[in-house]
PQR file with spaces between the fields and no chain letter, atoms N, CA, C, O and H, PARSE charges and radii, in Angstrom:
ATOM       1  N    MET     1    -150.049  137.561  144.206 -0.4000 1.5000
ATOM       2  CA   MET     1    -148.957  136.745  143.713 -0.0000 2.0000
ATOM       3  C    MET     1    -148.311  136.039  144.905  0.5500 1.7000
ATOM       4  O    MET     1    -148.136  136.636  145.968 -0.5500 1.4000
ATOM       5  N    ALA     2    -147.967  134.792  144.725 -0.4000 1.5000
ATOM       6  CA   ALA     2    -147.334  134.007  145.787 -0.0000 2.0000
ATOM       7  C    ALA     2    -145.911  134.515  146.051  0.5500 1.7000
ATOM       8  O    ALA     2    -145.245  135.045  145.162 -0.5500 1.4000
ATOM       9  H    ALA     2    -148.110  134.307  143.862  0.4000 1.0000
ATOM      10  N    ASP     3    -145.475  134.339  147.286 -0.4000 1.5000
ATOM      11  CA   ASP     3    -144.105  134.728  147.620 -0.0000 2.0000
ATOM      12  C    ASP     3    -143.123  133.855  146.875  0.5500 1.7000
ATOM      13  O    ASP     3    -143.278  132.635  146.810 -0.5500 1.4000
ATOM      14  H    ASP     3    -146.016  133.909  148.008  0.4000 1.0000
ATOM      15  N    LEU     4    -142.123  134.483  146.319 -0.4000 1.5000
ATOM      16  CA   LEU     4    -141.054  133.781  145.624 -0.0000 2.0000
ATOM      17  C    LEU     4    -139.888  133.652  146.590  0.5500 1.7000
ATOM      18  O    LEU     4    -139.363  134.652  147.078 -0.5500 1.4000
ATOM      19  H    LEU     4    -141.997  135.474  146.371  0.4000 1.0000
ATOM      20  N    LYS     5    -139.489  132.428  146.861 -0.4000 1.5000
ATOM      21  CA   LYS     5    -138.374  132.200  147.774 -0.0000 2.0000
ATOM      22  C    LYS     5    -137.162  131.776  146.963  0.5500 1.7000
ATOM      23  O    LYS     5    -137.257  130.958  146.048 -0.5500 1.4000
ATOM      24  H    LYS     5    -139.915  131.615  146.464  0.4000 1.0000
ATOM      25  N    TYR     6    -136.031  132.347  147.316 -0.4000 1.5000
ATOM      26  CA   TYR     6    -134.805  132.005  146.611 -0.0000 2.0000
ATOM      27  C    TYR     6    -133.640  132.028  147.577  0.5500 1.7000
ATOM      28  O    TYR     6    -133.647  132.737  148.583 -0.5500 1.4000
ATOM      29  H    TYR     6    -135.953  133.012  148.059  0.4000 1.0000
ATOM      30  N    GLU     7    -132.639  131.232  147.243 -0.4000 1.5000
ATOM      31  CA   GLU     7    -131.386  131.223  148.003 -0.0000 2.0000
ATOM      32  C    GLU     7    -130.247  131.211  147.000  0.5500 1.7000
ATOM      33  O    GLU     7    -130.161  130.312  146.162 -0.5500 1.4000
ATOM      34  H    GLU     7    -132.633  130.655  146.426  0.4000 1.0000
ATOM      35  N    ILE     8    -129.377  132.197  147.080 -0.4000 1.5000
ATOM      36  CA   ILE     8    -128.186  132.200  146.239 -0.0000 2.0000
ATOM      37  C    ILE     8    -127.212  131.213  146.877  0.5500 1.7000
ATOM      38  O    ILE     8    -126.575  131.515  147.887 -0.5500 1.4000
ATOM      39  H    ILE     8    -129.447  132.927  147.760  0.4000 1.0000
ATOM      40  N    VAL     9    -127.108  130.042  146.278 -0.4000 1.5000
ATOM      41  CA   VAL     9    -126.274  128.962  146.812 -0.0000 2.0000
ATOM      42  C    VAL     9    -124.799  129.255  146.572  0.5500 1.7000
ATOM      43  O    VAL     9    -123.954  129.016  147.435 -0.5500 1.4000
ATOM      44  H    VAL     9    -127.625  129.797  145.458  0.4000 1.0000
ATOM      45  N    GLN    10    -124.503  129.779  145.376 -0.4000 1.5000
ATOM      46  CA   GLN    10    -123.117  130.109  145.041 -0.0000 2.0000
ATOM      47  C    GLN    10    -123.105  131.281  144.067  0.5500 1.7000
ATOM      48  O    GLN    10    -123.777  131.255  143.037 -0.5500 1.4000
ATOM      49  H    GLN    10    -125.189  129.972  144.674  0.4000 1.0000
ATOM      50  N    SER    11    -122.345  132.288  144.402 -0.4000 1.5000
ATOM      51  CA   SER    11    -122.171  133.434  143.528 -0.0000 2.0000
ATOM      52  C    SER    11    -120.982  133.132  142.618  0.5500 1.7000
ATOM      53  O    SER    11    -119.859  132.963  143.092 -0.5500 1.4000
ATOM      54  H    SER    11    -121.799  132.309  145.240  0.4000 1.0000
ATOM      55  N    LEU    12    -121.232  133.065  141.306 -0.4000 1.5000
ATOM      56  CA   LEU    12    -120.182  132.675  140.368 -0.0000 2.0000
ATOM      57  C    LEU    12    -119.470  133.862  139.741  0.5500 1.7000
ATOM      58  O    LEU    12    -118.356  133.720  139.238 -0.5500 1.4000
ATOM      59  H    LEU    12    -122.144  133.203  140.920  0.4000 1.0000
ATOM      60  N    GLY    13    -120.107  135.041  139.765 -0.4000 1.5000
ATOM      61  CA   GLY    13    -119.412  136.219  139.257 -0.0000 2.0000
ATOM      62  C    GLY    13    -120.331  137.302  138.754  0.5500 1.7000
ATOM      63  O    GLY    13    -121.511  137.076  138.487 -0.5500 1.4000
ATOM      64  H    GLY    13    -121.012  135.156  140.174  0.4000 1.0000
ATOM      65  N    VAL    14    -119.764  138.482  138.630 -0.4000 1.5000
ATOM      66  CA   VAL    14    -120.473  139.654  138.110 -0.0000 2.0000
ATOM      67  C    VAL    14    -120.096  139.827  136.643  0.5500 1.7000
ATOM      68  O    VAL    14    -118.916  139.846  136.290 -0.5500 1.4000
ATOM      69  H    VAL    14    -118.805  138.666  138.847  0.4000 1.0000
ATOM      70  N    ILE    15    -121.106  139.953  135.801 -0.4000 1.5000
ATOM      71  CA   ILE    15    -120.890  140.122  134.366 -0.0000 2.0000
ATOM      72  C    ILE    15    -120.739  141.601  134.023  0.5500 1.7000
ATOM      73  O    ILE    15    -119.962  141.964  133.140 -0.5500 1.4000
ATOM      74  H    ILE    15    -122.064  139.938  136.088  0.4000 1.0000
ATOM      75  N    GLY    16    -121.481  142.446  134.723 -0.4000 1.5000
ATOM      76  CA   GLY    16    -121.420  143.883  134.475 -0.0000 2.0000
ATOM      77  C    GLY    16    -122.158  144.652  135.557  0.5500 1.7000
ATOM      78  O    GLY    16    -122.883  144.068  136.363 -0.5500 1.4000
ATOM      79  H    GLY    16    -122.112  142.151  135.441  0.4000 1.0000
ATOM      80  N    THR    17    -121.969  145.972  135.567 -0.4000 1.5000
ATOM      81  CA   THR    17    -122.611  146.845  136.542 -0.0000 2.0000
ATOM      82  C    THR    17    -123.223  148.041  135.824  0.5500 1.7000
ATOM      83  O    THR    17    -122.585  148.650  134.966 -0.5500 1.4000
ATOM      84  H    THR    17    -121.381  146.446  134.912  0.4000 1.0000
ATOM      85  N    SER    18    -124.470  148.376  136.179 -0.4000 1.5000
ATOM      86  CA   SER    18    -125.142  149.525  135.571 -0.0000 2.0000
ATOM      87  C    SER    18    -124.767  150.806  136.300  0.5500 1.7000
ATOM      88  O    SER    18    -124.173  150.763  137.377 -0.5500 1.4000
ATOM      89  H    SER    18    -124.988  147.881  136.876  0.4000 1.0000
ATOM      90  N    ALA    19    -125.111  151.943  135.713 -0.4000 1.5000
ATOM      91  CA   ALA    19    -124.839  153.246  136.334 -0.0000 2.0000
ATOM      92  C    ALA    19    -125.576  153.389  137.661  0.5500 1.7000
ATOM      93  O    ALA    19    -125.137  154.135  138.537 -0.5500 1.4000
ATOM      94  H    ALA    19    -125.593  151.978  134.838  0.4000 1.0000
ATOM      95  N    ALA    20    -126.696  152.677  137.815 -0.4000 1.5000
ATOM      96  CA   ALA    20    -127.481  152.740  139.050 -0.0000 2.0000
ATOM      97  C    ALA    20    -126.937  151.813  140.135  0.5500 1.7000
ATOM      98  O    ALA    20    -127.462  151.782  141.247 -0.5500 1.4000
ATOM      99  H    ALA    20    -127.052  152.072  137.103  0.4000 1.0000
ATOM     100  N    GLY    21    -125.883  151.057  139.811 -0.4000 1.5000
ATOM     101  CA   GLY    21    -125.274  150.172  140.796 -0.0000 2.0000
ATOM     102  C    GLY    21    -125.797  148.744  140.792  0.5500 1.7000
ATOM     103  O    GLY    21    -125.318  147.907  141.558 -0.5500 1.4000
ATOM     104  H    GLY    21    -125.457  151.082  138.907  0.4000 1.0000
ATOM     105  N    TRP    22    -126.774  148.458  139.938 -0.4000 1.5000
ATOM     106  CA   TRP    22    -127.260  147.082  139.812 -0.0000 2.0000
ATOM     107  C    TRP    22    -126.212  146.249  139.087  0.5500 1.7000
ATOM     108  O    TRP    22    -125.515  146.748  138.204 -0.5500 1.4000
ATOM     109  H    TRP    22    -127.162  149.138  139.316  0.4000 1.0000
ATOM     110  N    THR    23    -126.103  144.980  139.464 -0.4000 1.5000
ATOM     111  CA   THR    23    -125.130  144.101  138.828 -0.0000 2.0000
ATOM     112  C    THR    23    -125.825  142.961  138.097  0.5500 1.7000
ATOM     113  O    THR    23    -126.799  142.389  138.587 -0.5500 1.4000
ATOM     114  H    THR    23    -126.669  144.575  140.181  0.4000 1.0000
ATOM     115  N    LYS    24    -125.304  142.640  136.910 -0.4000 1.5000
ATOM     116  CA   LYS    24    -125.751  141.445  136.176 -0.0000 2.0000
ATOM     117  C    LYS    24    -124.833  140.335  136.637  0.5500 1.7000
ATOM     118  O    LYS    24    -123.615  140.423  136.483 -0.5500 1.4000
ATOM     119  H    LYS    24    -124.513  143.105  136.511  0.4000 1.0000
ATOM     120  N    GLU    25    -125.426  139.269  137.213 -0.4000 1.5000
ATOM     121  CA   GLU    25    -124.637  138.230  137.863 -0.0000 2.0000
ATOM     122  C    GLU    25    -124.975  136.842  137.341  0.5500 1.7000
ATOM     123  O    GLU    25    -126.084  136.578  136.878 -0.5500 1.4000
ATOM     124  H    GLU    25    -126.415  139.197  137.338  0.4000 1.0000
ATOM     125  N    LEU    26    -123.988  135.969  137.432 -0.4000 1.5000
ATOM     126  CA   LEU    26    -124.180  134.540  137.215 -0.0000 2.0000
ATOM     127  C    LEU    26    -124.098  133.888  138.582  0.5500 1.7000
ATOM     128  O    LEU    26    -123.077  133.975  139.263 -0.5500 1.4000
ATOM     129  H    LEU    26    -123.087  136.183  137.809  0.4000 1.0000
ATOM     130  N    ASN    27    -125.186  133.232  138.980 -0.4000 1.5000
ATOM     131  CA   ASN    27    -125.259  132.573  140.287 -0.0000 2.0000
ATOM     132  C    ASN    27    -125.880  131.191  140.151  0.5500 1.7000
ATOM     133  O    ASN    27    -126.549  130.893  139.162 -0.5500 1.4000
ATOM     134  H    ASN    27    -126.016  133.161  138.427  0.4000 1.0000
ATOM     135  N    LEU    28    -125.653  130.360  141.146 -0.4000 1.5000
ATOM     136  CA   LEU    28    -126.424  129.134  141.326 -0.0000 2.0000
ATOM     137  C    LEU    28    -127.494  129.477  142.350  0.5500 1.7000
ATOM     138  O    LEU    28    -127.187  129.856  143.480 -0.5500 1.4000
ATOM     139  H    LEU    28    -125.109  130.602  141.950  0.4000 1.0000
ATOM     140  N    ILE    29    -128.761  129.340  141.945 -0.4000 1.5000
ATOM     141  CA   ILE    29    -129.869  129.744  142.813 -0.0000 2.0000
ATOM     142  C    ILE    29    -130.853  128.592  142.979  0.5500 1.7000
ATOM     143  O    ILE    29    -131.208  127.912  142.017 -0.5500 1.4000
ATOM     144  H    ILE    29    -129.011  129.032  141.027  0.4000 1.0000
ATOM     145  N    SER    30    -131.283  128.391  144.218 -0.4000 1.5000
ATOM     146  CA   SER    30    -132.361  127.463  144.521 -0.0000 2.0000
ATOM     147  C    SER    30    -133.648  128.275  144.597  0.5500 1.7000
ATOM     148  O    SER    30    -133.787  129.146  145.455 -0.5500 1.4000
ATOM     149  H    SER    30    -130.995  128.944  145.000  0.4000 1.0000
ATOM     150  N    TRP    31    -134.581  127.992  143.706 -0.4000 1.5000
ATOM     151  CA   TRP    31    -135.874  128.682  143.682 -0.0000 2.0000
ATOM     152  C    TRP    31    -136.909  127.823  144.386  0.5500 1.7000
ATOM     153  O    TRP    31    -137.128  126.672  144.007 -0.5500 1.4000
ATOM     154  H    TRP    31    -134.468  127.284  143.009  0.4000 1.0000
ATOM     155  N    ASN    32    -137.546  128.377  145.407 -0.4000 1.5000
ATOM     156  CA   ASN    32    -138.606  127.689  146.148 -0.0000 2.0000
ATOM     157  C    ASN    32    -138.162  126.322  146.659  0.5500 1.7000
ATOM     158  O    ASN    32    -138.937  125.366  146.631 -0.5500 1.4000
ATOM     159  H    ASN    32    -137.369  129.311  145.715  0.4000 1.0000
ATOM     160  N    GLY    33    -136.919  126.225  147.125 -0.4000 1.5000
ATOM     161  CA   GLY    33    -136.413  124.995  147.722 -0.0000 2.0000
ATOM     162  C    GLY    33    -136.028  123.905  146.741  0.5500 1.7000
ATOM     163  O    GLY    33    -135.704  122.792  147.153 -0.5500 1.4000
ATOM     164  H    GLY    33    -136.289  127.002  147.147  0.4000 1.0000
ATOM     165  N    ARG    34    -136.057  124.201  145.464 -0.4000 1.5000
ATOM     166  CA   ARG    34    -135.710  123.191  144.448 -0.0000 2.0000
ATOM     167  C    ARG    34    -134.203  123.124  144.244  0.5500 1.7000
ATOM     168  O    ARG    34    -133.443  123.921  144.794 -0.5500 1.4000
ATOM     169  H    ARG    34    -136.320  125.106  145.129  0.4000 1.0000
ATOM     170  N    GLU    35    -133.795  122.152  143.438 -0.4000 1.5000
ATOM     171  CA   GLU    35    -132.377  121.990  143.105 -0.0000 2.0000
ATOM     172  C    GLU    35    -131.848  123.276  142.473  0.5500 1.7000
ATOM     173  O    GLU    35    -132.520  123.872  141.630 -0.5500 1.4000
ATOM     174  H    GLU    35    -134.413  121.505  142.991  0.4000 1.0000
ATOM     175  N    PRO    36    -130.652  123.708  142.871 -0.5600 1.5000
ATOM     176  CA   PRO    36    -130.092  124.951  142.317  0.2800 2.0000
ATOM     177  C    PRO    36    -129.896  124.877  140.804  0.5500 1.7000
ATOM     178  O    PRO    36    -129.557  123.831  140.252 -0.5500 1.4000
ATOM     179  N    LYS    37    -130.120  126.021  140.150 -0.4000 1.5000
ATOM     180  CA   LYS    37    -129.915  126.147  138.714 -0.0000 2.0000
ATOM     181  C    LYS    37    -129.044  127.371  138.451  0.5500 1.7000
ATOM     182  O    LYS    37    -128.949  128.274  139.282 -0.5500 1.4000
ATOM     183  H    LYS    37    -130.396  126.871  140.599  0.4000 1.0000
ATOM     184  N    PHE    38    -128.417  127.383  137.292 -0.4000 1.5000
ATOM     185  CA   PHE    38    -127.625  128.537  136.879 -0.0000 2.0000
ATOM     186  C    PHE    38    -128.593  129.663  136.539  0.5500 1.7000
ATOM     187  O    PHE    38    -129.634  129.433  135.924 -0.5500 1.4000
ATOM     188  H    PHE    38    -128.494  126.649  136.616  0.4000 1.0000
ATOM     189  N    ASP    39    -128.247  130.872  136.940 -0.4000 1.5000
ATOM     190  CA   ASP    39    -129.164  131.987  136.795 -0.0000 2.0000
ATOM     191  C    ASP    39    -128.386  133.243  136.418  0.5500 1.7000
ATOM     192  O    ASP    39    -127.392  133.585  137.059 -0.5500 1.4000
ATOM     193  H    ASP    39    -127.402  131.059  137.440  0.4000 1.0000
ATOM     194  N    ILE    40    -128.848  133.921  135.375 -0.4000 1.5000
ATOM     195  CA   ILE    40    -128.247  135.188  134.947 -0.0000 2.0000
ATOM     196  C    ILE    40    -129.344  136.243  135.050  0.5500 1.7000
ATOM     197  O    ILE    40    -130.378  136.133  134.391 -0.5500 1.4000
ATOM     198  H    ILE    40    -129.655  133.643  134.855  0.4000 1.0000
ATOM     199  N    ARG    41    -129.117  137.273  135.883 -0.4000 1.5000
ATOM     200  CA   ARG    41    -130.089  138.348  136.022 -0.0000 2.0000
ATOM     201  C    ARG    41    -129.461  139.549  136.708  0.5500 1.7000
ATOM     202  O    ARG    41    -128.366  139.462  137.263 -0.5500 1.4000
ATOM     203  H    ARG    41    -128.276  137.362  136.418  0.4000 1.0000
ATOM     204  N    ASP    42    -130.176  140.680  136.662 -0.4000 1.5000
ATOM     205  CA   ASP    42    -129.751  141.900  137.337 -0.0000 2.0000
ATOM     206  C    ASP    42    -130.217  141.873  138.785  0.5500 1.7000
ATOM     207  O    ASP    42    -131.316  141.409  139.088 -0.5500 1.4000
ATOM     208  H    ASP    42    -131.066  140.751  136.211  0.4000 1.0000
ATOM     209  N    TRP    43    -129.361  142.378  139.681 -0.4000 1.5000
ATOM     210  CA   TRP    43    -129.658  142.446  141.106 -0.0000 2.0000
ATOM     211  C    TRP    43    -129.364  143.835  141.629  0.5500 1.7000
ATOM     212  O    TRP    43    -128.399  144.479  141.218 -0.5500 1.4000
ATOM     213  H    TRP    43    -128.468  142.755  139.435  0.4000 1.0000
ATOM     214  N    SER    44    -130.213  144.290  142.548 -0.4000 1.5000
ATOM     215  CA   SER    44    -129.939  145.548  143.240 -0.0000 2.0000
ATOM     216  C    SER    44    -128.733  145.330  144.153  0.5500 1.7000
ATOM     217  O    SER    44    -128.381  144.189  144.453 -0.5500 1.4000
ATOM     218  H    SER    44    -130.997  143.766  142.882  0.4000 1.0000
ATOM     219  N    PRO    45    -128.101  146.417  144.594 -0.5600 1.5000
ATOM     220  CA   PRO    45    -126.901  146.258  145.433  0.2800 2.0000
ATOM     221  C    PRO    45    -127.113  145.417  146.692  0.5500 1.7000
ATOM     222  O    PRO    45    -126.187  144.740  147.140 -0.5500 1.4000
ATOM     223  N    ASP    46    -128.325  145.449  147.274 -0.4000 1.5000
ATOM     224  CA   ASP    46    -128.586  144.677  148.495 -0.0000 2.0000
ATOM     225  C    ASP    46    -129.185  143.289  148.223  0.5500 1.7000
ATOM     226  O    ASP    46    -129.498  142.556  149.161 -0.5500 1.4000
ATOM     227  H    ASP    46    -129.077  145.999  146.910  0.4000 1.0000
ATOM     228  N    HIS    47    -129.343  142.932  146.952 -0.4000 1.5000
ATOM     229  CA   HIS    47    -129.929  141.654  146.522 -0.0000 2.0000
ATOM     230  C    HIS    47    -131.367  141.460  147.008  0.5500 1.7000
ATOM     231  O    HIS    47    -131.846  140.331  147.108 -0.5500 1.4000
ATOM     232  H    HIS    47    -129.088  143.528  146.190  0.4000 1.0000
ATOM     233  N    GLU    48    -132.056  142.572  147.310 -0.4000 1.5000
ATOM     234  CA   GLU    48    -133.458  142.495  147.718 -0.0000 2.0000
ATOM     235  C    GLU    48    -134.389  142.580  146.503  0.5500 1.7000
ATOM     236  O    GLU    48    -135.512  142.079  146.549 -0.5500 1.4000
ATOM     237  H    GLU    48    -131.667  143.490  147.228  0.4000 1.0000
ATOM     238  N    LYS    49    -133.930  143.207  145.424 -0.4000 1.5000
ATOM     239  CA   LYS    49    -134.719  143.338  144.202 -0.0000 2.0000
ATOM     240  C    LYS    49    -133.951  142.705  143.059  0.5500 1.7000
ATOM     241  O    LYS    49    -132.720  142.695  143.039 -0.5500 1.4000
ATOM     242  H    LYS    49    -133.017  143.614  145.386  0.4000 1.0000
ATOM     243  N    MET    50    -134.711  142.176  142.104 -0.4000 1.5000
ATOM     244  CA   MET    50    -134.088  141.535  140.947 -0.0000 2.0000
ATOM     245  C    MET    50    -134.832  141.905  139.679  0.5500 1.7000
ATOM     246  O    MET    50    -136.017  142.238  139.703 -0.5500 1.4000
ATOM     247  H    MET    50    -135.711  142.185  142.120  0.4000 1.0000
ATOM     248  N    GLY    51    -134.107  141.838  138.569 -0.4000 1.5000
ATOM     249  CA   GLY    51    -134.719  142.031  137.267 -0.0000 2.0000
ATOM     250  C    GLY    51    -135.079  140.686  136.658  0.5500 1.7000
ATOM     251  O    GLY    51    -134.839  139.633  137.250 -0.5500 1.4000
ATOM     252  H    GLY    51    -133.145  141.567  138.550  0.4000 1.0000
ATOM     253  N    LYS    52    -135.654  140.741  135.473 -0.4000 1.5000
ATOM     254  CA   LYS    52    -135.948  139.498  134.756 -0.0000 2.0000
ATOM     255  C    LYS    52    -134.636  138.842  134.377  0.5500 1.7000
ATOM     256  O    LYS    52    -133.634  139.518  134.141 -0.5500 1.4000
ATOM     257  H    LYS    52    -135.849  141.597  134.992  0.4000 1.0000
ATOM     258  N    GLY    53    -134.652  137.526  134.322 -0.4000 1.5000
ATOM     259  CA   GLY    53    -133.426  136.822  134.017 -0.0000 2.0000
ATOM     260  C    GLY    53    -133.666  135.526  133.277  0.5500 1.7000
ATOM     261  O    GLY    53    -134.771  135.242  132.813 -0.5500 1.4000
ATOM     262  H    GLY    53    -135.466  136.977  134.515  0.4000 1.0000
ATOM     263  N    VAL    54    -132.612  134.751  133.181 -0.4000 1.5000
ATOM     264  CA   VAL    54    -132.640  133.448  132.518 -0.0000 2.0000
ATOM     265  C    VAL    54    -132.123  132.416  133.503  0.5500 1.7000
ATOM     266  O    VAL    54    -131.063  132.587  134.104 -0.5500 1.4000
ATOM     267  H    VAL    54    -131.715  134.981  133.559  0.4000 1.0000
ATOM     268  N    THR    55    -132.888  131.340  133.660 -0.4000 1.5000
ATOM     269  CA   THR    55    -132.492  130.246  134.540 -0.0000 2.0000
ATOM     270  C    THR    55    -132.233  129.017  133.671  0.5500 1.7000
ATOM     271  O    THR    55    -133.047  128.665  132.817 -0.5500 1.4000
ATOM     272  H    THR    55    -133.750  131.201  133.172  0.4000 1.0000
ATOM     273  N    LEU    56    -131.092  128.371  133.899 -0.4000 1.5000
ATOM     274  CA   LEU    56    -130.667  127.241  133.065 -0.0000 2.0000
ATOM     275  C    LEU    56    -130.343  126.015  133.906  0.5500 1.7000
ATOM     276  O    LEU    56    -129.748  126.121  134.979 -0.5500 1.4000
ATOM     277  H    LEU    56    -130.431  128.657  134.593  0.4000 1.0000
ATOM     278  N    SER    57    -130.741  124.857  133.407 -0.4000 1.5000
ATOM     279  CA   SER    57    -130.310  123.597  134.027 -0.0000 2.0000
ATOM     280  C    SER    57    -128.826  123.408  133.735  0.5500 1.7000
ATOM     281  O    SER    57    -128.254  124.143  132.930 -0.5500 1.4000
ATOM     282  H    SER    57    -131.224  124.770  132.536  0.4000 1.0000
ATOM     283  N    ARG    58    -128.212  122.449  134.370 -0.4000 1.5000
ATOM     284  CA   ARG    58    -126.785  122.188  134.117 -0.0000 2.0000
ATOM     285  C    ARG    58    -126.561  121.832  132.646  0.5500 1.7000
ATOM     286  O    ARG    58    -125.594  122.300  132.044 -0.5500 1.4000
ATOM     287  H    ARG    58    -128.676  121.852  135.024  0.4000 1.0000
ATOM     288  N    ASP    59    -127.436  121.013  132.058 -0.4000 1.5000
ATOM     289  CA   ASP    59    -127.292  120.636  130.645 -0.0000 2.0000
ATOM     290  C    ASP    59    -127.415  121.856  129.732  0.5500 1.7000
ATOM     291  O    ASP    59    -126.648  122.001  128.780 -0.5500 1.4000
ATOM     292  H    ASP    59    -128.221  120.632  132.546  0.4000 1.0000
ATOM     293  N    GLU    60    -128.382  122.736  130.022 -0.4000 1.5000
ATOM     294  CA   GLU    60    -128.550  123.943  129.218 -0.0000 2.0000
ATOM     295  C    GLU    60    -127.345  124.867  129.372  0.5500 1.7000
ATOM     296  O    GLU    60    -126.891  125.466  128.397 -0.5500 1.4000
ATOM     297  H    GLU    60    -129.005  122.619  130.795  0.4000 1.0000
ATOM     298  N    PHE    61    -126.831  124.983  130.589 -0.4000 1.5000
ATOM     299  CA   PHE    61    -125.665  125.823  130.834 -0.0000 2.0000
ATOM     300  C    PHE    61    -124.448  125.284  130.076  0.5500 1.7000
ATOM     301  O    PHE    61    -123.701  126.054  129.471 -0.5500 1.4000
ATOM     302  H    PHE    61    -127.200  124.496  131.381  0.4000 1.0000
ATOM     303  N    ASN    62    -124.250  123.963  130.109 -0.4000 1.5000
ATOM     304  CA   ASN    62    -123.133  123.353  129.382 -0.0000 2.0000
ATOM     305  C    ASN    62    -123.275  123.578  127.881  0.5500 1.7000
ATOM     306  O    ASN    62    -122.285  123.843  127.199 -0.5500 1.4000
ATOM     307  H    ASN    62    -124.857  123.338  130.601  0.4000 1.0000
ATOM     308  N    ALA    63    -124.498  123.476  127.359 -0.4000 1.5000
ATOM     309  CA   ALA    63    -124.737  123.721  125.930 -0.0000 2.0000
ATOM     310  C    ALA    63    -124.423  125.179  125.580  0.5500 1.7000
ATOM     311  O    ALA    63    -123.836  125.452  124.533 -0.5500 1.4000
ATOM     312  H    ALA    63    -125.302  123.261  127.913  0.4000 1.0000
ATOM     313  N    LEU    64    -124.810  126.107  126.448 -0.4000 1.5000
ATOM     314  CA   LEU    64    -124.494  127.518  126.229 -0.0000 2.0000
ATOM     315  C    LEU    64    -122.987  127.741  126.208  0.5500 1.7000
ATOM     316  O    LEU    64    -122.479  128.470  125.356 -0.5500 1.4000
ATOM     317  H    LEU    64    -125.287  125.885  127.298  0.4000 1.0000
ATOM     318  N    CYS    65    -122.277  127.127  127.131 -0.4000 1.5000
ATOM     319  CA   CYS    65    -120.808  127.253  127.166 -0.0000 2.0000
ATOM     320  C    CYS    65    -120.183  126.739  125.873  0.5500 1.7000
ATOM     321  O    CYS    65    -119.243  127.345  125.358 -0.5500 1.4000
ATOM     322  H    CYS    65    -122.690  126.535  127.823  0.4000 1.0000
ATOM     323  N    GLU    66    -120.686  125.641  125.351 -0.4000 1.5000
ATOM     324  CA   GLU    66    -120.184  125.092  124.083 -0.0000 2.0000
ATOM     325  C    GLU    66    -120.431  126.054  122.930  0.5500 1.7000
ATOM     326  O    GLU    66    -119.568  126.234  122.071 -0.5500 1.4000
ATOM     327  H    GLU    66    -121.449  125.148  125.769  0.4000 1.0000
ATOM     328  N    LEU    67    -121.614  126.675  122.909 -0.4000 1.5000
ATOM     329  CA   LEU    67    -121.913  127.640  121.857 -0.0000 2.0000
ATOM     330  C    LEU    67    -120.987  128.846  121.936  0.5500 1.7000
ATOM     331  O    LEU    67    -120.542  129.363  120.911 -0.5500 1.4000
ATOM     332  H    LEU    67    -122.315  126.529  123.606  0.4000 1.0000
ATOM     333  N    ILE    68    -120.701  129.289  123.142 -0.4000 1.5000
ATOM     334  CA   ILE    68    -119.807  130.436  123.327 -0.0000 2.0000
ATOM     335  C    ILE    68    -118.392  130.088  122.887  0.5500 1.7000
ATOM     336  O    ILE    68    -117.702  130.926  122.307 -0.5500 1.4000
ATOM     337  H    ILE    68    -121.063  128.869  123.975  0.4000 1.0000
ATOM     338  N    LYS    69    -117.952  128.859  123.156 -0.4000 1.5000
ATOM     339  CA   LYS    69    -116.596  128.437  122.767 -0.0000 2.0000
ATOM     340  C    LYS    69    -116.422  128.438  121.244  0.5500 1.7000
ATOM     341  O    LYS    69    -115.310  128.637  120.756 -0.5500 1.4000
ATOM     342  H    LYS    69    -118.513  128.179  123.627  0.4000 1.0000
ATOM     343  N    LYS    70    -117.505  128.219  120.488 -0.4000 1.5000
ATOM     344  CA   LYS    70    -117.433  128.186  119.025 -0.0000 2.0000
ATOM     345  C    LYS    70    -117.158  129.549  118.434  0.5500 1.7000
ATOM     346  O    LYS    70    -116.653  129.654  117.316 -0.5500 1.4000
ATOM     347  H    LYS    70    -118.408  128.057  120.885  0.4000 1.0000
ATOM     348  N    ASP    71    -117.480  130.587  119.167 -0.4000 1.5000
ATOM     349  CA   ASP    71    -117.354  131.959  118.652 -0.0000 2.0000
ATOM     350  C    ASP    71    -115.907  132.360  118.476  0.5500 1.7000
ATOM     351  O    ASP    71    -115.624  133.480  118.052 -0.5500 1.4000
ATOM     352  H    ASP    71    -117.890  130.502  120.075  0.4000 1.0000
């Protein structure tokens, strides 16, 4: 598998924390040098390991925010 390169450009907040200390976070992340996208996923305390997550473009993130506001 090819190396996955990422840079957390901006940490927007922690959504929750597991008993093992992993945090579910909302961040702006640049994957493989591309334009940063909104990203929700679990991270180990040292940010060396990550769980599966969801990556959203700005338009998708804005649409999600609108859906949440309707609730």
